[in-house]
N, C-alpha and C positions, 0 to 999 in steps of 0.2 A: 266745251266741244261739242262735235256733231255725233251722233251714237254710231258712225263707223268709225270717229276717231278712239270713242271711246272701246269700242270690240278690239282695236289695234292694240290697244294699250291693255288689253285686259288680260290677266293670267291666274288659273286657279289658286295658285299656291299664294298670290299678293292679295287676290280680290274673292277669296271663298268667305264666304258669309256662315258663321256657324251661331249656334243660340247663346253660346255664351260672350259672343262678341260686341262691340260699342255699337256695329251696324244692324246687327238683328235687332238691338233694344232700339234702336232709331225705326225701323220698321214697325215693331210694336207697338210702339207712340203713337204711330198714324193711321197704322190699318187696324180695323176691328178682326175680330173674330180670329183665326189663324195666324194672322199677323203679314200676311202673305198678300205680294201687289196685284196677283192677279184674282182676287178674289172678286173683284170689281173694276168698276175704270175710272176709279180715282188717282189711278197712278197715271193712265192715259192723259188725262188731263193734265197732270201734270208734265208731262212728257210733251205735248204741242207745245205750253208754256217755255217749256227748256229750248226747244224748237225755235223759239220767238215770235211766237202768237202770240199778239198781246190785247187782241178785243174779245171781249167774250160772243159775241154773236162769230165772228170768223173760229173762233174753237168751237160752239153748238154745230157749225157747218158742218167741221171737219171729225167732229167724234159719230156725227148720225151713223153714219153708215159702218164704224165700229164690228166687227165681229171677232170673237174671243170663246172657243170652246170651252177652256177653262172656267169661266164665269157661270153662274148661275144667273145671270141677268140678262132679262131677253133681249135688249135695245137698249141705246140710251137715247133718254128726252131731254128736251132743254129744261125740264125741271130739275133733272138728274146734273147738268151740267150747273145750275144755277146753284142745286144743293153743294157740289163739290167745291163752287166758287168760294161758299159761305163757309164752308170748313174748313178750307184752306188757307183763308184770311183769318178765321179765329185762331187757326191753331198756328198763323204767322211765316207757312210755306210760302204765301205770295204777298206782296203789297201794292198796292194802285198808287198811280201819280196823280199829281192834280190834273194831267191831261186823261186821266181818263185809263191807262193803257197798263196793263200787268204784267208784273215780270216777279220772279222769285227771288226769295229769300236764300241766302247760302245754306238756310238750314235745308231749303226748298231743293235747291238742284244737289245738296247731297243726299239727299233721301233719293229723286231721281235716280242720281248714279249709282247710289247703293241696290237701288231696286234692282236696274238694270243688268249690273254684276250676279245679284243673287239670281235674274231669271236665268243669265246664260251658265251659271255654276251647277244652279240645279238642273238645268234642259242637258247639261252633259252625260250627268249620273239617269238621267230618264233615257237618255240615248242609247244608255248602256241595259239599261235595265229593259226596253223596250227594242230589242235587237233578236235578230234569230238564232245567236249564239246561247243567249242566255235561255230563251223557251225551249232550245233543244235540252240545254244541262239542266234547267228544273226540270223538264217533264220526264226526264230518263231517272234525278234522282228520286222523283215523288213516288214513278211508277214502281223501283225498285224498293222503297220503305213503304209501299202499301202494298205490293206482291208477298213480302217479310211478314208481312203482321196479320195477311190471312191464312196463307200457307200454316203459317205457327198456329193460330188459332185453330186453324180447321184442322189441324194434328191434334191438337189438344182436343178439341171437344168431338173429335170424329165425324165434321161436318165435310159431306163430298162438295157441298155446293160451297161453301166456303174454301175447300180447296179448289174448284174449278174457277171460283172469280179468281183467287189471287196466282195462279198459273195464267189467266185471260191477261193478267195484268204486264205478266212475263213477256206475253207475245206481244203487247203495244209496242216493246221495246223495239220491234223490226220496222214498225213506221217512223219511228225516228232515225232508222238507218236508209230507210227508202228516201224520207226528205234530203238527209244528207248528201248521198251519195247519188240518187237522181236530179232531185232538185239543185241542189247547192252546188254541188261538184261539174255533173251533167248537164244540169240546165236542161234535164226533162220534165219542166216544172209540172206539166201538163198529165203527162204521163203518171206521174209520181199522184198525182192526184187521182186520176183514175182509179190506179192500184189500193188506194188507202181507201176508197170511196169501195170498193169491189172486197175487202176487206171488212168494211161494215157491214154490209151487205151479208155477208158469209156469216159476221155475228148475229143479223139480226135472224136468218134462216135458220142457224143453233137455238136460236132463244125460242122460238117457234117449235122449233120442234121438239125441243126439250119440255115446252108448255104440253103439247099436245099428249106427250107420253104423261107425262104427269098427272094431266086431269085423266086418262084414261086408267092410270091405277094410280095414285097419289101414295106418296110415302108421308108417314108423318115427320113435320119440322120441329125441333128444338130450339126452341125461343130462348135465348141467353141474354145477359149484358154485354158481355165480350160482344157479341153479334153488330146488337144496337150500338156499341163504342165504335166498333172498326165502321160500321156503316157512314155513321155522323161524317167521323174522319176523313173516310173517302169521300162523301158530299163536300164538304169544306175544302179539301186541298182540289180535288176534279174542278171544285166550280171557282177558284184562283187560275187552275192552268187554262179552263174555258175562257176565261178574260183575258189571259195574254196570250194565249195562241192567236186569239182572234183580234186582238189588237195589233199584233205586231206583222199576222199574215194581211191584216187591212193595209197597215205604212208601209210595207215593204211591197204588195201585192203579191203576195206568194199565194200561190194557189191552193200549194198541198197544205200550206199550213191551216189555211181559212177550211179546206176538207177536212185536218185533222183536229180541228174543233169542233166540226161535225161529231166526229166521232168522240169528243170529249163530251158532248153533251147525252149522248148515248149513255156513257158511263155512268154518268149521273142519273139518267131514268133508270137504270139496272137496279144502282143503289137504292135509289128511292122506294124503286118496286118490292127490291129485299126486305126493304123496313118493315113494308105496307103487309107483305106477307107472313112476317116475324110477328108482326101485331094480329092479327088473325089467328095467326096459330096458337097462339097466347089460349085460345079458346074451343083449340081444336077445328077449325075451319081452316083446312089446308090447300083447297082448292083456288082463292084466292091468289093464292102467289102464281099460281102455274096461268090462270087469266091472263094477271096483269102481265105476266113474260110475251104472252101472243098479243094483245094490246102494242104493248113499246115496240113487237118484232114488226106491227103491220104500219106503225108511226114510223120505226125505223125505214122499213121499204117506200115508204111514198117519200120521207126525204132524200134518198139515195137514187133514188132512179130518176128523180125530179133533176139534182146535183148532175148525174150522170147525162141527163140529156143537153143539159147547159156546156156541159164539158165538149161533147161530141160534135157539136157544130163547128163549122168552120170556121177557121183562126181569125178570119175578117168581121166575121159577124160575133164573136165573142166579148162579151161584157162583164170584167171581172167583178163587177155590182150586182148583179142577179144572183150571186152567189150569198146569200143573207148570213150573217153571224151577229153574235152577241155584241161583238164592239160598235156594232153600227148603231144600238141604240144612242151611245154618244153623240155621235154624229149627228143620225137622225132629229133625236131632241133638239140640239142646238140649231140646226139648220131649219128646222120648223121653225121652232120661236123666233129666230131670226125674220123669215118668211113672214109669218104673218105678222110679226109685229112689224115689219116694214110697211105692209098694204092697210094694216089696221092705223097706220100714223098719216099715210099720207097718198095720194094719188098716184100710183106708178105704171108704168107700162113695165112689160115682162124684160126690154130690153136694158130701162133705168133699173130695176132692181137687181140684174145679174150686174151692172155696171158699180152699182154700190157697193155690193159682195165683194166682187175681185178689189175694190181701195181698199172695203173695210180687213178684209183678208191681209194685206200686202202691209198696214199700219199694225196690225194686230202681231205680225212675224215680226215688223222691225222692232216693236217695243218688249213684245212679252214670248219672243223668240218661241220654243216647243210648246209653250202653253196656248197658244194661238189657236193650230190646229192638232197637236200632239204626234208632229212630225209625221202626218199623213200627208205627205208631198204630192199625191194625188186629188188632194181635195182641192179643188179650182172653178173654174165657171161652169165647165160642163158638166162635173158631179152635181154643182147646185142648180144645174140646169135639169138635170135627169131626177133630182130631186120634187122638183117646181112642179116637171111634167105629171108626178106623181101625186101630188099633192092634188092638183087640178083633176087626175083620173080619178081621187077618192073622194071628190064633191067639197074639198076643204076651201076652193076659192075658184072662180070662173073671170073669164076673160068676156070684158063687152067694149068694143070699138075698140079694142088695145088697150084697155087699161083694166087692171088686176084688181077682184073685191072680194071677202069674205062671203062668204055664205053662212047661215044660221050655224054649221059646224065648225066650220074655219074658227067662227067667232066664240063658239065655246072652247075649242081649242088655242085659243089666244088668251079668256080670261083662266082657264086653267094654269097654263106657261106663267103668267101675271102670279097668281096666287102661292105658287111653288117659289117664284121670286121672292116674294114679301114673307112668307115664311121664312125660306133662309136670311132675309137681310134681319129680321126679328133674332135670329138665333146668334148672327153674327155681332148684334149689340152686346158688347162688353157689360156685365155689370158685376164686375169681381169674382172672385170664384165660387162656381156652383157646380151642381153635378149635374149632368142631361139625361134624360129618360133614355139615351144610346148608350152612357155609361154604366147605367143601372142595368140593362140588359145584360149588358156586356160581361158586366160581375155577377150577376146570377147564373147567366150561362158557364163561368167556369166555376163555380161554387156547386152549382150542379152537377157538373162534368166530374168535380176531384171525388163528390160524395158517389158520383157511381161507382168508380174505382174500389174507392176504400168499403163500398158494402156490395160487393159485385157478387159473394159467396151468399150470403143471405138473400139478395133479390134472386138467382138463380135459385134458389131453395123455395121462395115466394112462387115462383114463374111453374116452375116444375109441380105446383101444388095444383093447378087448375085442370 
C-alpha cells in the first residue's frame, strides 16, 4: 500500500500504538533509545524501500535533503545510509536479491506500517496539546493555582510582596480574556498583542517605581522556606507555559500568544529576582531585591518597546518572524544545523539549498507527520530563506560567485552541532537498564524538595537566626 492508502485506512481505535502492544514491542526491538521512529532517519530509509526504491545509490540521493525537526541528527550522509543498510540487513528488515535490488521483508513492511500509524496516532494528540484552546486552558489553570498559593502564603507569613505577586497572577487572567475575545473571536490579533505588550510595559513601570521606592527606604525582607518553594514552583510552571505559548503562537501565527509568551518571560525574571533578593536578605542585605527589580524593569522596557515598534509598522511590511520567542530555538537550531551541514557536505548555490530544503521537508511531512515540523505550517522555503540571510549576516557563511561557503565561525558551529548529534547517538545506544545523570538529578531534586517541605519550620528558625 502507498502512504496515502495507509492514511486512508487509518483509525485511532484500530491502529493506536500503546506501550503494551505487540506493535510497540516491534518498534522497541528495532529503534534504539526511546524506541520512537522519529529519533533518527532509519525509519525514512525503510520508508523509501517501502515506496519502491531498490538501489542504494538512489536511496542515498533521496535521503540527502531530508529535514526532520524532531531528530537530533544534523543531516543524512552516505555513511549513515550505508549504516542503516547494514543494520536493516542484520536485523532481517530487508533482503538483497542476486541482482543487488533491495526489498523489505515481511517484518520490515510491518515495521514501516506500524511506525507510520504510530506517527499518525501521536501527531493527533500533539495537535491537541499544541492548540490555542489547550494553551488558554492550561495558562488559566496554572495562574489560578499560583495565585492561590502566593496569596495564602502571603497571608500566613504577613508578606506584602508575596500577596502583591499573587494578585498580579490573578490580573494575568485578564490577558487570557483579551486573547480569547479580541484575537480568537473578533480576529483583532494585532490589537490584542499591542494591549498585552502595553500591560507588560505597565508592569515594568510598576516594578521600576517599587524598586526606586525600596532603594530610598528599604524594608526588611523575611526569607522563608515557603517563599523559596513557591518561587521555584512558579519558575518551573512558568517555563512550561512559556514554551507552550511560544510554540503554539509560532505554529498558529497568533501574534497575541507570541506577545503573551514575552510576558511569561517577564514573570520568570520576576520570580528569579525574588529568589535572589531573598538569598541576600538572609544576610540582611535588602537593597539587592530593589536593584534587581529595576534591572528587570529596564529589560522589560527594551523588549516591550522593540515589539511595539514592530507591531506598529504597516500591515504589508510586518513580518511575524521578527517577534523572537522561546520556541524559535527549536526551529532555528535545526535549520542552522541543516543549512551549515548541507553547505559543509557539498557545493551549493542558494537556490539549490532552498530547493533541497523544500524536497526534504515535503518528504519529512509525508513520513513523519507532525514530527517533521511540529505543525509549523509556515515553515517553508521563505522561512528558510530568511534564516539563511540571517546566517550570512551573522558571518556564518558567505557567497562567492553564487556558491555558498562556510566561514570559520560557521565551521565551528557545524562541529558543535555534530558533537551534540554524536553525544545523542551514544546515549541512544541501549546497554540494558541504566540510570542516566538526568534521572539521578531528577531524583535528587525531588528528594531535596520533599526534605524542604518536611523540615520547613526548622529551616525557617535557622534562617531567622542570621
